[in-house]
TISETOR-911367 format. One record per residue (C-alpha): residue in one letter; x, y, z. Coordinates in Angstrom, 2 decimals, always signed. Layout:
N
SITE residu       x       y       z
SITE      A       X       Y       Z
...
# end
This chain:
624
SITE residu       x       y       z
SITE      M  -17.41  -39.79  +11.39
SITE      L  -14.91  -41.88   +9.48
SITE      K  -11.52  -40.22   +9.29
SITE      I   -8.93  -40.81   +6.62
SITE      T   -5.35  -39.92   +7.20
SITE      I   -3.45  -38.52   +4.21
SITE      R   +0.33  -38.30   +4.11
SITE      I   +1.02  -35.61   +1.57
SITE      F   +3.27  -36.82   -1.25
SITE      L   +3.61  -35.71   -4.84
SITE      I   +4.06  -38.56   -7.36
SITE      S   +4.17  -37.50  -11.00
SITE      T   +3.88  -39.59  -14.06
SITE      I   +5.72  -38.52  -17.11
SITE      L   +2.78  -39.16  -19.42
SITE      T   -0.21  -37.77  -17.54
SITE      Q   +1.32  -35.63  -14.77
SITE      C   -1.56  -37.04  -12.70
SITE      M   -0.88  -38.18   -9.20
SITE      F   -2.00  -41.51   -7.78
SITE      L   -1.86  -41.86   -4.03
SITE      P   -1.04  -45.38   -2.75
SITE      T   -3.37  -46.75   -0.11
SITE      A   -2.16  -48.33   +3.10
SITE      K   -4.02  -49.79   +6.06
SITE      T   -3.68  -48.61   +9.62
SITE      T   -4.43  -50.75  +12.65
SITE      D   -8.02  -49.45  +12.76
SITE      G   -8.59  -50.02   +9.05
SITE      I   -8.37  -46.29   +8.11
SITE      S   -6.69  -45.53   +4.73
SITE      I   -3.51  -43.46   +4.76
SITE      L   -2.98  -41.44   +1.58
SITE      A   +0.32  -39.73   +0.96
SITE      L   +0.62  -36.58   -1.15
SITE      F   +4.27  -36.13   -2.01
SITE      L   +5.28  -32.47   -2.35
SITE      G   +9.04  -33.04   -2.46
SITE      L  +11.37  -32.52   -5.40
SITE      A  +12.80  -35.34   -7.43
SITE      S  +15.79  -33.34   -8.62
SITE      G  +15.59  -30.02   -6.74
SITE      T  +14.89  -27.90   -9.83
SITE      P  +11.68  -26.00  -10.62
SITE      N  +11.12  -27.64  -14.01
SITE      V  +10.94  -31.21  -12.77
SITE      P   +7.53  -32.87  -13.03
SITE      G   +7.08  -32.71   -9.27
SITE      L   +6.77  -28.89   -9.29
SITE      T   +5.59  -28.24  -12.81
SITE      P   +2.51  -26.01  -12.83
SITE      G   -0.58  -28.08  -13.65
SITE      T   +0.64  -31.22  -11.93
SITE      G   -2.42  -33.00  -10.50
SITE      V   -2.88  -34.35   -6.98
SITE      D   -5.16  -37.33   -6.07
SITE      L   -6.49  -36.68   -2.55
SITE      N   -8.66  -39.76   -1.98
SITE      G   -6.86  -42.48   -3.98
SITE      D   -9.69  -42.99   -6.46
SITE      G   -7.52  -42.03   -9.42
SITE      V   -9.24  -38.69   -9.78
SITE      T   -7.23  -35.49   -9.39
SITE      E   -8.60  -33.29   -6.60
SITE      A   -5.60  -30.86   -6.17
SITE      T   -3.32  -29.11   -8.64
SITE      L   -0.08  -27.16   -8.53
SITE      V   -0.66  -23.68   -9.96
SITE      D   +1.47  -20.81  -11.26
SITE      V   -0.27  -17.54  -10.38
SITE      D   +2.21  -14.93  -11.59
SITE      G   +3.12  -16.62  -14.87
SITE      D   +6.82  -17.11  -14.23
SITE      G   +6.70  -20.85  -14.92
SITE      I   +7.22  -21.83  -11.28
SITE      S   +4.45  -23.23   -9.12
SITE      D   +3.27  -20.73   -6.51
SITE      G   +0.75  -22.87   -4.60
SITE      I   -1.64  -25.80   -4.36
SITE      D   -5.20  -25.48   -5.62
SITE      L   -7.43  -27.64   -3.41
SITE      T  -10.78  -26.59   -4.97
SITE      G  -10.15  -26.97   -8.68
SITE      N  -10.79  -23.31   -9.53
SITE      G   -7.15  -22.43  -10.25
SITE      I   -6.80  -20.50   -7.01
SITE      P   -3.95  -21.59   -4.70
SITE      N   -5.25  -22.40   -1.23
SITE      I   -1.81  -23.24   +0.09
SITE      V   +1.17  -21.06   -0.81
SITE      L   +4.57  -22.47   -1.78
SITE      I   +7.56  -20.53   -0.35
SITE      D  +11.21  -20.34   -1.33
SITE      T  +12.97  -19.70   +1.99
SITE      N  +16.58  -19.69   +0.82
SITE      G  +16.21  -17.62   -2.34
SITE      D  +17.41  -20.29   -4.78
SITE      G  +14.22  -20.13   -6.87
SITE      I  +12.99  -23.51   -5.64
SITE      P  +10.03  -23.72   -3.21
SITE      D  +11.03  -25.57   -0.09
SITE      A   +8.19  -24.78   +2.32
SITE      V   +4.46  -24.09   +2.48
SITE      D   +2.49  -21.20   +3.99
SITE      V   -0.93  -22.38   +5.10
SITE      N   -2.37  -19.16   +6.56
SITE      G   -1.03  -16.59   +4.07
SITE      D   +1.07  -14.62   +6.53
SITE      G   +4.24  -15.07   +4.48
SITE      V   +5.86  -17.29   +7.10
SITE      S   +6.67  -20.95   +6.53
SITE      D   +4.34  -23.30   +8.40
SITE      Y   +5.77  -26.60   +7.15
SITE      Y   +8.78  -27.66   +5.11
SITE      I   +9.24  -29.92   +2.10
SITE      N  +11.50  -32.87   +2.74
SITE      P  +14.16  -32.92   -0.02
SITE      K  +15.05  -36.55   +0.61
SITE      P  +12.86  -39.30   -0.91
SITE      P  +10.43  -40.51   +0.18
SITE      A   +9.73  -36.81   +0.58
SITE      F   +6.88  -35.43   +2.65
SITE      L   +6.04  -32.34   +4.67
SITE      T   +7.83  -31.99   +7.97
SITE      T   +7.74  -29.51  +10.79
SITE      G  +11.45  -28.70  +10.36
SITE      P  +13.52  -27.57   +7.37
SITE      G  +15.52  -30.03   +5.30
SITE      G  +13.49  -33.06   +6.36
SITE      T  +13.85  -32.48  +10.09
SITE      G  +11.03  -32.53  +12.61
SITE      N   +7.79  -34.55  +12.54
SITE      P   +5.93  -35.66   +9.43
SITE      V   +2.90  -33.51   +8.58
SITE      V   -0.19  -35.55   +7.66
SITE      A   -3.37  -34.22   +6.01
SITE      I   -6.58  -35.67   +7.54
SITE      V   -9.73  -36.00   +5.38
SITE      D  -13.14  -37.56   +6.11
SITE      E  -14.89  -40.31   +4.14
SITE      N  -16.19  -37.68   +1.71
SITE      G  -12.74  -36.37   +0.94
SITE      N  -13.20  -33.22   +2.97
SITE      L   -9.98  -31.90   +4.41
SITE      L  -10.17  -31.75   +8.20
SITE      G   -6.73  -30.30   +8.90
SITE      F   -3.16  -31.38   +9.48
SITE      D   -1.75  -33.83  +11.97
SITE      T   +1.70  -32.64  +13.06
SITE      D   +2.32  -34.94  +15.99
SITE      G   +1.39  -38.32  +14.48
SITE      D   -1.68  -39.07  +16.67
SITE      G   -4.04  -39.41  +13.68
SITE      T   -6.13  -36.38  +14.59
SITE      P   -5.85  -32.90  +13.04
SITE      N   -4.27  -30.38  +15.39
SITE      D   -3.94  -27.65  +12.72
SITE      T   -7.40  -26.92  +11.31
SITE      V   -6.86  -23.39   +9.99
SITE      I   -7.10  -24.66   +6.39
SITE      V  -10.68  -25.73   +7.02
SITE      A  -11.65  -22.23   +8.11
SITE      I   -9.81  -20.71   +5.20
SITE      L  -11.63  -22.85   +2.63
SITE      A  -14.96  -21.94   +4.22
SITE      D  -14.20  -18.19   +4.37
SITE      T  -16.55  -15.86   +2.46
SITE      T  -15.28  -12.51   +3.79
SITE      L  -13.73  -10.30   +1.12
SITE      P  -10.15   -9.15   +1.68
SITE      T   -9.17   -5.48   +1.51
SITE      I   -6.48   -3.89   -0.68
SITE      T   -4.81   -0.62   +0.40
SITE      S   -2.13   +1.66   -1.01
SITE      S   +0.28   +3.74   +1.06
SITE      L   +0.29   +6.39   -1.67
SITE      G   -2.74   +8.51   -2.40
SITE      T   -3.81  +10.40   -5.46
SITE      G   -1.51  +13.33   -6.25
SITE      T   +1.15  +14.93   -8.38
SITE      F   +4.74  +14.15   -7.53
SITE      S   +7.94  +15.74   -8.74
SITE      T  +10.06  +12.64   -8.09
SITE      S   +9.66   +8.91   -8.47
SITE      Q   +7.50   +7.37   -5.78
SITE      T   +7.00   +3.99   -4.17
SITE      T   +3.66   +2.74   -2.94
SITE      T   +3.13   -0.24   -0.70
SITE      L   +0.15   -2.38   -1.74
SITE      T   -1.17   -4.43   +1.17
SITE      C   -3.82   -7.15   +1.17
SITE      T   -5.51   -7.76   +4.53
SITE      D   -8.00  -10.51   +5.34
SITE      N   -9.81  -11.91   +8.34
SITE      L   -8.06  -15.25   +7.86
SITE      A   -5.48  -15.59   +5.11
SITE      P   -4.55  -12.96   +2.54
SITE      G   -3.22  -14.29   -0.70
SITE      A   -2.08  -12.49   -3.85
SITE      I   -2.26   -9.00   -5.40
SITE      V   -2.69   -7.97   -9.02
SITE      Y   -2.33   -4.38  -10.20
SITE      T   -2.14   -2.29  -13.36
SITE      L   -0.66   +1.15  -13.99
SITE      D   -2.49   +1.98  -17.23
SITE      A   -6.07   +2.30  -15.88
SITE      S   -6.96   -1.17  -17.22
SITE      V   -8.93   -3.55  -14.99
SITE      P   -6.64   -5.98  -13.18
SITE      S   -7.59   -9.65  -13.14
SITE      F   -6.19  -12.91  -11.84
SITE      Q   -8.12  -15.11  -14.35
SITE      P   -7.42  -14.36  -17.09
SITE      K   -4.25  -12.68  -15.95
SITE      Q   -4.32   -8.94  -16.50
SITE      G   -1.65   -6.84  -14.82
SITE      E   +1.24   -7.58  -12.54
SITE      V   +0.58  -10.43  -10.10
SITE      V   +2.29  -10.48   -6.70
SITE      V   +2.13  -13.80   -4.84
SITE      Q   +2.37  -12.25   -1.40
SITE      S   +0.21  -10.07   +0.78
SITE      S   +2.34   -6.92   +0.60
SITE      K   +4.47   -5.43   -2.14
SITE      D   +6.42   -2.20   -2.70
SITE      V   +5.58   -0.96   -6.19
SITE      P   +7.88   +1.66   -7.76
SITE      L   +6.16   +4.46   -9.68
SITE      S   +8.71   +6.19  -11.86
SITE      N   +7.30   +6.67  -15.34
SITE      E   +6.80  +10.32  -16.23
SITE      G   +3.26  +11.53  -16.85
SITE      E   -0.29  +10.84  -15.66
SITE      H   -1.13   +7.30  -14.58
SITE      T   -3.82   +5.32  -12.82
SITE      L   -2.92   +2.53  -10.46
SITE      T   -5.70   -0.06  -10.08
SITE      A   -5.35   -3.05   -7.78
SITE      I   -7.27   -5.96   -6.32
SITE      C   -6.25   -8.76   -4.03
SITE      R   -7.46  -12.30   -3.36
SITE      D   -7.41  -14.33   -0.18
SITE      L   -6.55  -18.06   -0.01
SITE      A  -10.26  -18.93   -0.14
SITE      G  -10.51  -17.19   -3.51
SITE      N  -12.47  -14.14   -2.31
SITE      I  -11.54  -11.03   -4.30
SITE      S  -11.42   -7.54   -2.82
SITE      M  -13.09   -4.44   -4.14
SITE      P  -10.68   -2.63   -6.44
SITE      I   -8.84   +0.54   -5.52
SITE      S   -7.91   +3.17   -8.09
SITE      I   -5.31   +5.91   -7.59
SITE      D   -4.63   +8.67  -10.10
SITE      Y   -1.12   +9.98   -9.85
SITE      T   +1.21  +12.14  -11.89
SITE      I   +4.97  +11.87  -11.96
SITE      D   +6.18  +15.22  -13.20
SITE      T   +9.83  +15.84  -12.59
SITE      Q   +9.60  +19.09  -14.50
SITE      I   +9.30  +21.21  -11.42
SITE      P  +10.11  +24.85  -12.01
SITE      A  +13.83  +25.38  -12.32
SITE      L  +14.84  +28.64  -10.67
SITE      S  +18.16  +30.33  -11.31
SITE      L  +19.77  +33.13   -9.35
SITE      L  +21.30  +34.97  -12.28
SITE      S  +23.18  +37.56  -10.25
SITE      Q  +23.44  +39.23   -6.90
SITE      S  +24.97  +42.71   -7.02
SITE      A  +26.37  +42.30   -3.51
SITE      T  +26.45  +39.51   -0.97
SITE      A  +26.90  +42.01   +1.86
SITE      I  +25.66  +45.52   +2.65
SITE      S  +26.48  +48.19   +5.21
SITE      S  +24.86  +51.20   +6.82
SITE      N  +28.10  +53.21   +6.50
SITE      A  +28.26  +56.06   +4.04
SITE      N  +30.13  +55.29   +0.81
SITE      A  +29.81  +51.55   +1.50
SITE      I  +27.43  +49.17   -0.29
SITE      Q  +24.03  +49.99   +1.13
SITE      S  +21.77  +47.73   -0.96
SITE      S  +21.84  +44.53   -2.99
SITE      T  +19.85  +43.53   -6.08
SITE      A  +19.15  +39.85   -6.79
SITE      T  +18.11  +38.91  -10.33
SITE      W  +16.38  +35.56  -10.79
SITE      R  +14.48  +33.63  -13.45
SITE      T  +12.19  +30.61  -13.73
SITE      D  +11.72  +28.31  -16.71
SITE      R   +7.96  +27.92  -16.13
SITE      S   +5.25  +30.52  -15.66
SITE      G   +3.41  +30.65  -12.37
SITE      T   +3.24  +32.43   -9.04
SITE      F   +5.98  +33.10   -6.54
SITE      T   +6.64  +34.16   -2.98
SITE      I   +9.89  +35.37   -1.43
SITE      R  +10.30  +34.54   +2.24
SITE      E  +12.83  +35.13   +4.93
SITE      G  +14.14  +31.72   +5.92
SITE      S  +14.78  +28.46   +4.10
SITE      S  +11.27  +27.06   +3.70
SITE      C   +8.45  +27.53   +1.22
SITE      E   +5.90  +26.78   +3.92
SITE      A   +7.18  +28.89   +6.82
SITE      G   +8.88  +32.22   +7.34
SITE      T   +7.78  +35.80   +6.74
SITE      I   +6.56  +36.47   +3.19
SITE      I   +8.32  +39.59   +1.96
SITE      T   +6.77  +39.81   -1.48
SITE      S   +4.74  +37.69   -3.90
SITE      G   +3.39  +37.83   -7.42
SITE      S   +3.40  +36.23  -10.85
SITE      A   +6.41  +35.43  -12.95
SITE      N   +6.53  +34.48  -16.62
SITE      A   +8.92  +31.87  -17.88
SITE      N  +12.41  +33.06  -18.84
SITE      V  +11.81  +36.67  -17.80
SITE      D  +14.22  +38.35  -15.38
SITE      Q  +12.79  +39.17  -11.96
SITE      I  +14.31  +41.72   -9.56
SITE      F  +14.46  +41.66   -5.76
SITE      V  +16.15  +44.50   -3.80
SITE      R  +17.20  +44.58   -0.15
SITE      S  +18.94  +47.43   +1.74
SITE      H  +20.55  +47.84   +5.15
SITE      N  +17.26  +49.32   +6.36
SITE      H  +15.70  +45.84   +6.13
SITE      F  +18.03  +44.74   +8.93
SITE      T  +17.86  +45.77  +12.57
SITE      G  +21.63  +45.45  +12.89
SITE      E  +24.57  +43.36  +11.74
SITE      G  +23.77  +39.78  +10.81
SITE      T  +22.84  +37.38   +8.01
SITE      K  +19.45  +36.77   +6.44
SITE      T  +18.53  +33.89   +4.15
SITE      Y  +15.87  +34.36   +1.49
SITE      R  +13.99  +31.64   -0.41
SITE      I  +12.27  +32.34   -3.71
SITE      C   +9.44  +29.78   -4.14
SITE      H   +7.82  +29.49   -7.57
SITE      T   +4.77  +27.29   -8.23
SITE      A   +4.04  +26.32  -11.83
SITE      S   +0.64  +25.52  -13.31
SITE      N   +1.15  +21.81  -12.59
SITE      G   +1.24  +22.60   -8.89
SITE      L   +4.92  +21.80   -8.48
SITE      T   +7.09  +24.27   -6.64
SITE      G  +10.72  +24.98   -7.25
SITE      F  +12.91  +27.24   -5.21
SITE      V  +16.27  +28.92   -4.95
SITE      N  +18.01  +30.34   -1.88
SITE      F  +20.41  +33.20   -1.37
SITE      S  +21.84  +35.02   +1.64
SITE      L  +22.65  +38.62   +2.45
SITE      V  +24.89  +39.95   +5.23
SITE      R  +24.73  +43.33   +6.91
SITE      D  +28.23  +44.24   +8.06
SITE      D  +28.97  +47.70   +9.49
SITE      T  +32.44  +46.91  +10.90
SITE      S  +35.61  +47.74   +9.01
SITE      P  +38.14  +44.93   +8.50
SITE      T  +41.62  +44.81  +10.01
SITE      V  +44.92  +44.19   +8.21
SITE      I  +47.50  +42.05  +10.01
SITE      P  +51.13  +42.20   +8.75
SITE      N  +53.49  +39.29   +9.28
SITE      P  +56.15  +39.93  +10.45
SITE      G  +55.46  +43.18  +12.24
SITE      A  +57.52  +46.35  +12.00
SITE      G  +61.15  +46.22  +13.19
SITE      N  +64.78  +45.68  +12.30
SITE      Y  +65.83  +42.57  +10.41
SITE      G  +69.27  +41.23   +9.62
SITE      V  +68.06  +38.78   +7.00
SITE      A  +66.15  +39.23   +3.76
SITE      T  +62.55  +39.91   +4.76
SITE      S  +59.18  +39.88   +3.01
SITE      V  +55.94  +41.01   +4.60
SITE      S  +52.68  +39.09   +4.20
SITE      L  +49.34  +40.80   +4.77
SITE      S  +46.20  +39.06   +5.99
SITE      C  +42.75  +40.43   +6.66
SITE      S  +40.28  +39.81   +9.46
SITE      D  +36.64  +40.90   +9.30
SITE      V  +34.61  +40.44  +12.46
SITE      G  +31.54  +41.99  +10.81
SITE      G  +30.90  +38.76   +8.96
SITE      S  +30.92  +39.70   +5.28
SITE      G  +34.53  +38.69   +4.73
SITE      C  +37.50  +40.59   +3.34
SITE      A  +37.46  +41.59   -0.30
SITE      E  +40.73  +43.42   -1.01
SITE      I  +43.95  +44.59   +0.64
SITE      V  +45.70  +47.60   -0.89
SITE      Y  +49.20  +48.75   +0.08
SITE      A  +51.79  +51.40   -0.70
SITE      V  +55.51  +50.85   -0.18
SITE      Q  +58.54  +53.11   -0.54
SITE      A  +62.19  +52.81   +0.48
SITE      G  +63.65  +55.64   +2.49
SITE      S  +60.51  +57.75   +3.02
SITE      N  +56.77  +57.51   +3.53
SITE      P  +54.66  +56.77   +0.42
SITE      N  +51.28  +58.29   -0.31
SITE      N  +48.33  +56.68   +1.42
SITE      P  +46.71  +53.76   -0.43
SITE      T  +43.07  +54.41   -1.38
SITE      I  +40.21  +52.26   -2.69
SITE      N  +36.69  +52.92   -3.91
SITE      A  +34.44  +51.64   -1.12
SITE      S  +31.46  +50.77   -3.30
SITE      N  +33.17  +48.87   -6.11
SITE      G  +36.68  +48.04   -4.88
SITE      T  +38.56  +49.99   -7.55
SITE      V  +42.11  +50.79   -6.40
SITE      T  +42.77  +54.52   -6.83
SITE      S  +46.19  +54.68   -5.15
SITE      G  +48.62  +51.98   -4.21
SITE      Q  +48.75  +48.34   -5.26
SITE      L  +46.33  +45.45   -4.84
SITE      Y  +47.93  +42.91   -2.53
SITE      S  +48.41  +39.44   -3.96
SITE      A  +51.74  +38.17   -2.64
SITE      A  +54.31  +38.86   +0.07
SITE      I  +56.03  +42.26   -0.25
SITE      P  +59.88  +42.15   -0.27
SITE      M  +61.60  +44.80   +1.88
SITE      T  +64.61  +46.62   +0.38
SITE      D  +67.97  +45.68   +1.86
SITE      G  +70.14  +48.37   +3.41
SITE      V  +67.40  +50.93   +3.91
SITE      T  +64.20  +51.52   +5.88
SITE      T  +61.11  +50.57   +3.88
SITE      Y  +57.91  +52.41   +4.74
SITE      T  +54.66  +50.51   +4.18
SITE      K  +51.03  +51.54   +4.44
SITE      F  +47.96  +49.37   +3.92
SITE      I  +44.18  +49.33   +4.05
SITE      A  +41.51  +46.66   +3.53
SITE      R  +37.96  +46.59   +2.23
SITE      D  +35.31  +44.00   +3.12
SITE      K  +32.51  +42.71   +0.88
SITE      A  +30.07  +45.22   +2.36
SITE      G  +32.26  +48.12   +1.23
SITE      N  +33.65  +49.04   +4.66
SITE      V  +37.21  +50.36   +4.33
SITE      A  +39.75  +50.19   +7.15
SITE      S  +41.82  +53.17   +8.26
SITE      V  +45.35  +53.41   +6.90
SITE      S  +47.90  +51.46   +8.95
SITE      S  +51.66  +51.98   +8.78
SITE      Q  +54.57  +49.65   +9.44
SITE      N  +58.26  +50.43   +8.87
SITE      Y  +60.87  +47.77   +8.23
SITE      T  +64.64  +48.28   +8.38
SITE      V  +66.47  +45.44   +6.70
SITE      D  +70.27  +45.38   +6.61
SITE      T  +71.91  +42.08   +5.89
SITE      Q  +75.51  +43.44   +5.45
SITE      V  +78.16  +44.99   +7.72
SITE      A  +80.99  +47.31   +6.71
SITE      T  +84.49  +46.17   +5.79
SITE      I  +87.06  +48.58   +7.32
SITE      T  +90.52  +49.12   +5.88
SITE      V  +93.29  +50.91   +7.84
SITE      N  +95.53  +52.79   +5.44
SITE      S  +98.10  +53.88   +8.08
SITE      H  +98.39  +54.31  +11.82
SITE      S +100.91  +55.25  +14.54
SITE      I +102.78  +52.16  +15.49
SITE      T +104.19  +53.79  +18.63
SITE      V +103.58  +56.88  +20.72
SITE      G +105.85  +58.39  +23.29
SITE      A +105.12  +60.04  +26.56
SITE      A +103.29  +62.96  +24.98
SITE      S +102.69  +62.28  +21.30
SITE      H  +99.23  +61.51  +19.95
SITE      A  +98.35  +58.65  +17.59
SITE      T  +97.02  +59.27  +14.12
SITE      L  +95.41  +56.88  +11.67
SITE      S  +93.88  +56.92   +8.21
SITE      W  +91.05  +54.46   +7.40
SITE      R  +88.01  +53.92   +5.20
SITE      S  +84.72  +51.93   +5.33
SITE      S  +83.06  +49.98   +2.52
SITE      R  +79.64  +51.19   +3.71
SITE      A  +78.23  +54.39   +5.07
SITE      G  +77.18  +54.40   +8.70
SITE      T  +77.90  +55.71  +12.15
SITE      Y  +81.23  +54.83  +13.68
SITE      R  +83.13  +54.97  +16.94
SITE      I  +86.73  +54.18  +17.86
SITE      R  +87.22  +52.15  +21.02
SITE      M  +90.28  +51.41  +23.14
SITE      G  +90.59  +47.87  +24.43
SITE      G  +87.65  +45.52  +24.90
SITE      S  +86.75  +42.40  +22.95
SITE      N  +84.03  +43.72  +20.66
SITE      C  +82.17  +46.85  +19.63
SITE      S  +80.21  +46.89  +22.86
SITE      T  +83.12  +46.73  +25.29
SITE      G  +86.23  +48.77  +25.97
SITE      T  +86.43  +52.58  +26.11
SITE      A  +84.39  +54.47  +23.53
SITE      L  +86.15  +57.66  +22.41
SITE      S  +84.42  +60.96  +21.70
SITE      N  +85.39  +64.04  +19.76
SITE      S  +86.77  +66.23  +22.53
SITE      G  +90.16  +67.51  +23.65
SITE      N  +92.92  +66.08  +21.48
SITE      D  +90.56  +63.42  +20.05
SITE      S  +89.23  +64.16  +16.60
SITE      N  +87.16  +62.08  +14.19
SITE      V  +86.88  +59.24  +16.68
SITE      S  +83.05  +59.10  +16.33
SITE      G  +80.46  +60.28  +13.86
SITE      S  +79.21  +59.33  +10.43
SITE      V  +81.29  +58.03   +7.60
SITE      Q  +80.62  +57.81   +3.91
SITE      A  +81.38  +54.70   +1.95
SITE      A  +84.84  +54.42   +0.38
SITE      T  +86.02  +57.79   +1.77
SITE      D  +89.27  +58.17   +3.70
SITE      T  +88.96  +59.41   +7.27
SITE      T  +91.87  +60.69   +9.37
SITE      S  +91.44  +60.28  +13.11
SITE      T  +93.57  +61.46  +16.05
SITE      I  +93.66  +59.62  +19.38
SITE      A  +94.96  +61.54  +22.36
SITE      N  +98.06  +60.17  +24.09
SITE      S  +96.19  +60.00  +27.36
SITE      H  +94.13  +57.05  +26.13
SITE      F  +97.22  +54.88  +25.78
SITE      V  +98.81  +52.89  +28.54
SITE      E +102.43  +51.89  +28.60
SITE      G +103.00  +48.98  +26.28
SITE      Q +100.72  +47.59  +23.57
SITE      N  +97.22  +49.08  +23.14
SITE      T  +94.38  +47.61  +21.05
SITE      V  +92.48  +50.14  +18.97
SITE      R  +89.12  +49.07  +17.42
SITE      I  +87.24  +50.90  +14.66
SITE      C  +83.48  +50.03  +14.66
SITE      V  +81.03  +51.00  +11.91
SITE      E  +77.36  +50.31  +12.66
SITE      N  +74.80  +49.33  +10.00
SITE      L  +71.10  +50.28   +9.98
SITE      I  +69.99  +47.68  +12.48
SITE      G  +72.84  +47.90  +14.99
SITE      N  +75.18  +45.27  +13.64
SITE      F  +78.88  +46.24  +13.40
SITE      G  +81.70  +45.83  +10.99
SITE      S  +85.07  +46.33  +12.75
SITE      T  +88.83  +46.02  +12.57
SITE      T  +91.63  +46.35  +15.13
SITE      F  +95.28  +47.34  +15.23
SITE      T  +97.87  +47.86  +18.02
SITE      T  +99.89  +50.92  +19.02
SITE      T +102.70  +50.74  +21.56
SITE      K +103.24  +53.53  +24.08
SITE      D +106.87  +53.92  +25.24
SITE      S +107.51  +56.69  +27.79
SITE      T +110.99  +55.49  +28.96
SITE      P +114.01  +57.45  +27.49
SITE      H +116.46  +55.36  +25.55
SITE      L +120.23  +55.32  +26.10
SITE      V +122.90  +56.18  +23.46
SITE      T +126.50  +55.12  +24.16
SITE      L +129.83  +55.59  +22.34
SITE      A +131.08  +52.10  +21.74
SITE      S +134.43  +53.23  +20.25
SITE      P +136.83  +54.91  +20.39
SITE      S +136.95  +55.05  +24.13
SITE      G +137.83  +58.15  +25.99
SITE      S +137.46  +61.76  +24.99
SITE      G +140.23  +62.10  +22.48
SITE      P +141.88  +63.78  +20.76
SITE      F +141.74  +61.16  +18.07
SITE      T +143.79  +60.76  +15.00
SITE      T +142.38  +61.58  +11.68
SITE      G +140.24  +58.79  +10.26
SITE      T +138.99  +57.51  +13.60
SITE      Q +135.47  +56.05  +13.29
SITE      L +132.78  +56.51  +15.90
SITE      Q +130.61  +53.57  +16.88
SITE      L +127.38  +54.58  +18.62
SITE      S +124.80  +52.21  +20.16
SITE      C +121.22  +52.69  +21.44
SITE      S +119.18  +50.71  +23.98
SITE      D +115.49  +51.13  +24.90
SITE      S +113.97  +49.53  +27.99
SITE      G +110.48  +50.94  +27.28
SITE      G +109.81  +48.26  +24.77
SITE      S +109.26  +50.29  +21.62
SITE      G +112.88  +49.85  +20.51
SITE      C +115.35  +52.37  +19.07
SITE      D +114.48  +53.83  +15.75
SITE      K +117.27  +56.27  +14.77
SITE      I +120.51  +57.74  +16.10
SITE      I +121.48  +61.33  +15.25
SITE      Y +124.70  +63.16  +16.11
SITE      T +126.64  +66.38  +15.50
SITE      L +130.41  +67.06  +15.21
SITE      N +130.34  +70.79  +15.81
SITE      G +129.33  +70.81  +19.43
SITE      T +125.67  +71.69  +18.80
SITE      E +122.71  +69.72  +20.26
SITE      P +121.46  +67.18  +17.72
SITE      T +117.74  +67.25  +17.01
SITE      F +115.39  +65.30  +14.74
SITE      D +114.65  +68.52  +12.84
SITE      G +117.27  +67.83  +10.23
SITE      S +120.22  +69.66  +11.79
SITE      G +121.95  +66.52  +12.93
SITE      I +123.56  +63.69  +11.10
SITE      Y +121.82  +60.34  +11.11
SITE      G +123.87  +57.41  +12.01
SITE      N +124.08  +54.53   +9.65
SITE      R +123.57  +51.98  +12.36
SITE      R +120.63  +51.30  +14.52
SITE      S +121.06  +49.41  +17.69
SITE      N +118.70  +48.40  +20.41
# end
């Protein structure tokens, strides 16, 4: 058999777009024809890639191959080797620039050979003109024998021969079957063939798809994802063609895109939690509605296909439907989810979910801070904890300064406050008094907590004490007296010595002590007596302490000197015992070693004993 080697080149003439293949001689006299498939300028509208460009395979000036555009986009999709307009070799754009740069010989979508972009261009085994030249080998009758990829003059890729001789019909399949769908769908159309699948054409309007003449959407590949999004009833019809031109049997799929699935609305739920306790919420009523007539089921769980069916029936569009559950439908505390599934006449099912909690445990109120004494301005915050699971609904409190308030109360079934105040913000405690608080809580199932009490004593001030008068000195037997007042009411105690109101000697009302402890009213004078026995010789510190409500003290101190040593009075002049002439002046002096100092000197001239009861004469001079 005489073999002819063809180097594949594409040479276009501006006038005829026919291709003439130059003839060359090999060493054995065999003609080498080149079919140039490269690009002159690298753009799809150049003559080299224009659809309809002819190819001369045997050099006789007659076109035997043609570039064809299958999908009608103006760009060549393949090479027709048989003259029937069917591409037997597929052109591929590998880099996505819209310009074919490779060929697929077996229809698997993978590049087999590459177009050399550099003149003189020809097919090569590597991209961008790299690799070995690819030569088409034909016999003396112009029959294609295959491709020579290693330059030895014999075809080592003969798959194209089998493809052109193939008579087996390809098969077209769809990943999506007939049905009604509530959302947009995507189907994958796939063409399979024993040798080389080619292209797909499909329609969505029930018309018959065709490659020639073109009818429908053509896909120049063996698999394609087709979006189906138009609302309504449609028919998808598709065929496919292999690279030999064999056409599959058509497939036809009826489908409906109906996004108008029933829309269900949960209009109301009388309670999200229920309880088995008396006076609590023992049942819940759910009211729902659908916008399309049909049938429904209500199941426990969150599926329309699984779970226990509780009830079922028919529901008309826009008519309220009622569903009631009580604590008896629970075996104990816990949460149940219900799904209402409604199927309309178009077969689409819509649904709505809701949950219901059984909670038999009363909530707990937690105050912050807790009860106690506070020396700064204090407010009490209340929080609620509900271990039963329904969650707290309300906190109600009662507060009163100085005495206990009435208990707060709340209606368990509806949460109406019947006594007390609904808690919404921190509660300020009154300064200078004990504030009594009581509180309760209710959860969403209607369980009400027992009344809790907390008492808060807040006193941010201490008394200011003023001493009106006090004994500056005491003698060996005299007692000290003082008059004082406090700016605030409270309990008080007088202490001797010490450094604060917790140290020293605390006096008590006994013996010669009076009003040294007890309660004092604000701005009222108090007269106190301190027995002489509490004083030591010399200076003594006396401290008056008035306690506020939380044990803080206001205080003041003063000193009293005890002097038990007798003082000495001497006659400074005249000296001697007289008699003295008329007009003689007496000069008397006093000294006191006890430390209190002399206060007064008194004398008599009639021989009687002077006393400080008014019978003596006071001297006009004081001396220490």
